[in-house]
Chimera marker file (.cmm) of the C-alpha trace (Angstrom):
<marker_set name="trace">
<marker id="1" x="91.772" y="110.175" z="93.063" r="1" g="1" b="0" radius="0.5"/>
<marker id="2" x="94.277" y="108.894" z="95.535" r="1" g="1" b="0" radius="0.5"/>
<marker id="3" x="96.558" y="105.256" z="95.847" r="1" g="1" b="0" radius="0.5"/>
<marker id="4" x="98.083" y="103.890" z="98.833" r="1" g="1" b="0" radius="0.5"/>
<marker id="5" x="101.166" y="102.333" z="99.701" r="1" g="1" b="0" radius="0.5"/>
<marker id="6" x="101.482" y="100.496" z="103.061" r="1" g="1" b="0" radius="0.5"/>
<marker id="7" x="105.220" y="100.122" z="104.463" r="1" g="1" b="0" radius="0.5"/>
<marker id="8" x="105.840" y="97.045" z="106.471" r="1" g="1" b="0" radius="0.5"/>
<marker id="9" x="109.077" y="96.002" z="108.393" r="1" g="1" b="0" radius="0.5"/>
<marker id="10" x="109.416" y="92.813" z="106.006" r="1" g="1" b="0" radius="0.5"/>
<marker id="11" x="109.631" y="95.496" z="102.944" r="1" g="1" b="0" radius="0.5"/>
<marker id="12" x="112.669" y="95.306" z="100.808" r="1" g="1" b="0" radius="0.5"/>
<marker id="13" x="114.123" y="97.800" z="102.018" r="1" g="1" b="0" radius="0.5"/>
<marker id="14" x="115.046" y="96.535" z="105.339" r="1" g="1" b="0" radius="0.5"/>
<marker id="15" x="116.413" y="93.457" z="104.265" r="1" g="1" b="0" radius="0.5"/>
<marker id="16" x="115.443" y="91.061" z="107.436" r="1" g="1" b="0" radius="0.5"/>
<marker id="17" x="116.368" y="93.537" z="109.953" r="1" g="1" b="0" radius="0.5"/>
<marker id="18" x="114.423" y="96.589" z="111.022" r="1" g="1" b="0" radius="0.5"/>
<marker id="19" x="116.750" y="100.065" z="111.509" r="1" g="1" b="0" radius="0.5"/>
<marker id="20" x="115.794" y="103.558" z="111.734" r="1" g="1" b="0" radius="0.5"/>
<marker id="21" x="117.787" y="105.053" z="109.323" r="1" g="1" b="0" radius="0.5"/>
<marker id="22" x="116.944" y="102.250" z="106.396" r="1" g="1" b="0" radius="0.5"/>
<marker id="23" x="113.100" y="103.569" z="107.586" r="1" g="1" b="0" radius="0.5"/>
<marker id="24" x="114.188" y="107.295" z="106.761" r="1" g="1" b="0" radius="0.5"/>
<marker id="25" x="116.032" y="106.059" z="103.356" r="1" g="1" b="0" radius="0.5"/>
<marker id="26" x="113.036" y="104.071" z="102.248" r="1" g="1" b="0" radius="0.5"/>
<marker id="27" x="110.445" y="107.190" z="103.055" r="1" g="1" b="0" radius="0.5"/>
<marker id="28" x="112.620" y="109.639" z="101.347" r="1" g="1" b="0" radius="0.5"/>
<marker id="29" x="113.108" y="107.197" z="98.600" r="1" g="1" b="0" radius="0.5"/>
<marker id="30" x="109.064" y="107.008" z="98.162" r="1" g="1" b="0" radius="0.5"/>
<marker id="31" x="108.560" y="111.100" z="98.871" r="1" g="1" b="0" radius="0.5"/>
<marker id="32" x="110.724" y="111.308" z="95.425" r="1" g="1" b="0" radius="0.5"/>
<marker id="33" x="107.936" y="109.122" z="93.914" r="1" g="1" b="0" radius="0.5"/>
<marker id="34" x="105.196" y="111.319" z="94.985" r="1" g="1" b="0" radius="0.5"/>
<marker id="35" x="104.256" y="109.645" z="98.358" r="1" g="1" b="0" radius="0.5"/>
<marker id="36" x="103.456" y="111.207" z="101.251" r="1" g="1" b="0" radius="0.5"/>
<marker id="37" x="102.880" y="109.689" z="105.076" r="1" g="1" b="0" radius="0.5"/>
<marker id="38" x="99.525" y="109.410" z="106.599" r="1" g="1" b="0" radius="0.5"/>
<marker id="39" x="99.664" y="107.336" z="109.370" r="1" g="1" b="0" radius="0.5"/>
<marker id="40" x="102.085" y="104.999" z="111.291" r="1" g="1" b="0" radius="0.5"/>
<marker id="41" x="100.678" y="102.546" z="113.584" r="1" g="1" b="0" radius="0.5"/>
<marker id="42" x="102.014" y="99.355" z="115.425" r="1" g="1" b="0" radius="0.5"/>
<marker id="43" x="100.740" y="96.139" z="115.388" r="1" g="1" b="0" radius="0.5"/>
<marker id="44" x="100.509" y="93.028" z="117.352" r="1" g="1" b="0" radius="0.5"/>
<marker id="45" x="101.428" y="89.838" z="114.891" r="1" g="1" b="0" radius="0.5"/>
<marker id="46" x="100.471" y="86.612" z="117.004" r="1" g="1" b="0" radius="0.5"/>
<marker id="47" x="103.761" y="83.740" z="116.482" r="1" g="1" b="0" radius="0.5"/>
<marker id="48" x="103.965" y="80.766" z="117.846" r="1" g="1" b="0" radius="0.5"/>
<marker id="49" x="107.025" y="82.230" z="120.385" r="1" g="1" b="0" radius="0.5"/>
<marker id="50" x="104.207" y="84.795" z="121.221" r="1" g="1" b="0" radius="0.5"/>
<marker id="51" x="103.113" y="87.991" z="119.911" r="1" g="1" b="0" radius="0.5"/>
<marker id="52" x="105.389" y="90.146" z="118.263" r="1" g="1" b="0" radius="0.5"/>
<marker id="53" x="105.344" y="93.982" z="117.438" r="1" g="1" b="0" radius="0.5"/>
<marker id="54" x="105.203" y="95.198" z="113.600" r="1" g="1" b="0" radius="0.5"/>
<marker id="55" x="105.286" y="98.810" z="112.500" r="1" g="1" b="0" radius="0.5"/>
<marker id="56" x="103.236" y="99.803" z="109.734" r="1" g="1" b="0" radius="0.5"/>
<marker id="57" x="103.655" y="102.948" z="107.610" r="1" g="1" b="0" radius="0.5"/>
<marker id="58" x="100.782" y="104.320" z="105.177" r="1" g="1" b="0" radius="0.5"/>
<marker id="59" x="101.332" y="106.375" z="102.606" r="1" g="1" b="0" radius="0.5"/>
<marker id="60" x="99.418" y="107.971" z="100.005" r="1" g="1" b="0" radius="0.5"/>
<marker id="61" x="99.846" y="110.360" z="96.596" r="1" g="1" b="0" radius="0.5"/>
<marker id="62" x="97.462" y="111.200" z="93.610" r="1" g="1" b="0" radius="0.5"/>
<marker id="63" x="97.268" y="108.970" z="91.105" r="1" g="1" b="0" radius="0.5"/>
<link id1="1" id2="2" r="1" g="1" b="0" radius="0.2"/>
<link id1="2" id2="3" r="1" g="1" b="0" radius="0.2"/>
<link id1="3" id2="4" r="1" g="1" b="0" radius="0.2"/>
<link id1="4" id2="5" r="1" g="1" b="0" radius="0.2"/>
<link id1="5" id2="6" r="1" g="1" b="0" radius="0.2"/>
<link id1="6" id2="7" r="1" g="1" b="0" radius="0.2"/>
<link id1="7" id2="8" r="1" g="1" b="0" radius="0.2"/>
<link id1="8" id2="9" r="1" g="1" b="0" radius="0.2"/>
<link id1="9" id2="10" r="1" g="1" b="0" radius="0.2"/>
<link id1="10" id2="11" r="1" g="1" b="0" radius="0.2"/>
<link id1="11" id2="12" r="1" g="1" b="0" radius="0.2"/>
<link id1="12" id2="13" r="1" g="1" b="0" radius="0.2"/>
<link id1="13" id2="14" r="1" g="1" b="0" radius="0.2"/>
<link id1="14" id2="15" r="1" g="1" b="0" radius="0.2"/>
<link id1="15" id2="16" r="1" g="1" b="0" radius="0.2"/>
<link id1="16" id2="17" r="1" g="1" b="0" radius="0.2"/>
<link id1="17" id2="18" r="1" g="1" b="0" radius="0.2"/>
<link id1="18" id2="19" r="1" g="1" b="0" radius="0.2"/>
<link id1="19" id2="20" r="1" g="1" b="0" radius="0.2"/>
<link id1="20" id2="21" r="1" g="1" b="0" radius="0.2"/>
<link id1="21" id2="22" r="1" g="1" b="0" radius="0.2"/>
<link id1="22" id2="23" r="1" g="1" b="0" radius="0.2"/>
<link id1="23" id2="24" r="1" g="1" b="0" radius="0.2"/>
<link id1="24" id2="25" r="1" g="1" b="0" radius="0.2"/>
<link id1="25" id2="26" r="1" g="1" b="0" radius="0.2"/>
<link id1="26" id2="27" r="1" g="1" b="0" radius="0.2"/>
<link id1="27" id2="28" r="1" g="1" b="0" radius="0.2"/>
<link id1="28" id2="29" r="1" g="1" b="0" radius="0.2"/>
<link id1="29" id2="30" r="1" g="1" b="0" radius="0.2"/>
<link id1="30" id2="31" r="1" g="1" b="0" radius="0.2"/>
<link id1="31" id2="32" r="1" g="1" b="0" radius="0.2"/>
<link id1="32" id2="33" r="1" g="1" b="0" radius="0.2"/>
<link id1="33" id2="34" r="1" g="1" b="0" radius="0.2"/>
<link id1="34" id2="35" r="1" g="1" b="0" radius="0.2"/>
<link id1="35" id2="36" r="1" g="1" b="0" radius="0.2"/>
<link id1="36" id2="37" r="1" g="1" b="0" radius="0.2"/>
<link id1="37" id2="38" r="1" g="1" b="0" radius="0.2"/>
<link id1="38" id2="39" r="1" g="1" b="0" radius="0.2"/>
<link id1="39" id2="40" r="1" g="1" b="0" radius="0.2"/>
<link id1="40" id2="41" r="1" g="1" b="0" radius="0.2"/>
<link id1="41" id2="42" r="1" g="1" b="0" radius="0.2"/>
<link id1="42" id2="43" r="1" g="1" b="0" radius="0.2"/>
<link id1="43" id2="44" r="1" g="1" b="0" radius="0.2"/>
<link id1="44" id2="45" r="1" g="1" b="0" radius="0.2"/>
<link id1="45" id2="46" r="1" g="1" b="0" radius="0.2"/>
<link id1="46" id2="47" r="1" g="1" b="0" radius="0.2"/>
<link id1="47" id2="48" r="1" g="1" b="0" radius="0.2"/>
<link id1="48" id2="49" r="1" g="1" b="0" radius="0.2"/>
<link id1="49" id2="50" r="1" g="1" b="0" radius="0.2"/>
<link id1="50" id2="51" r="1" g="1" b="0" radius="0.2"/>
<link id1="51" id2="52" r="1" g="1" b="0" radius="0.2"/>
<link id1="52" id2="53" r="1" g="1" b="0" radius="0.2"/>
<link id1="53" id2="54" r="1" g="1" b="0" radius="0.2"/>
<link id1="54" id2="55" r="1" g="1" b="0" radius="0.2"/>
<link id1="55" id2="56" r="1" g="1" b="0" radius="0.2"/>
<link id1="56" id2="57" r="1" g="1" b="0" radius="0.2"/>
<link id1="57" id2="58" r="1" g="1" b="0" radius="0.2"/>
<link id1="58" id2="59" r="1" g="1" b="0" radius="0.2"/>
<link id1="59" id2="60" r="1" g="1" b="0" radius="0.2"/>
<link id1="60" id2="61" r="1" g="1" b="0" radius="0.2"/>
<link id1="61" id2="62" r="1" g="1" b="0" radius="0.2"/>
<link id1="62" id2="63" r="1" g="1" b="0" radius="0.2"/>
</marker_set>
């Protein structure tokens, strides 16, 4: 059986601001726990000032 984790720009690793180096550190940190990236996508999130793009990383590991 597998379990999944969704990592977004709002994850605790980013501290409110997205940075590719922080993403790399987050993925490597989760990798030490057995997580593997299986998909990366961009979602358009509607807001009052227009839509914004948010990155979504889907990870999986054996349960």
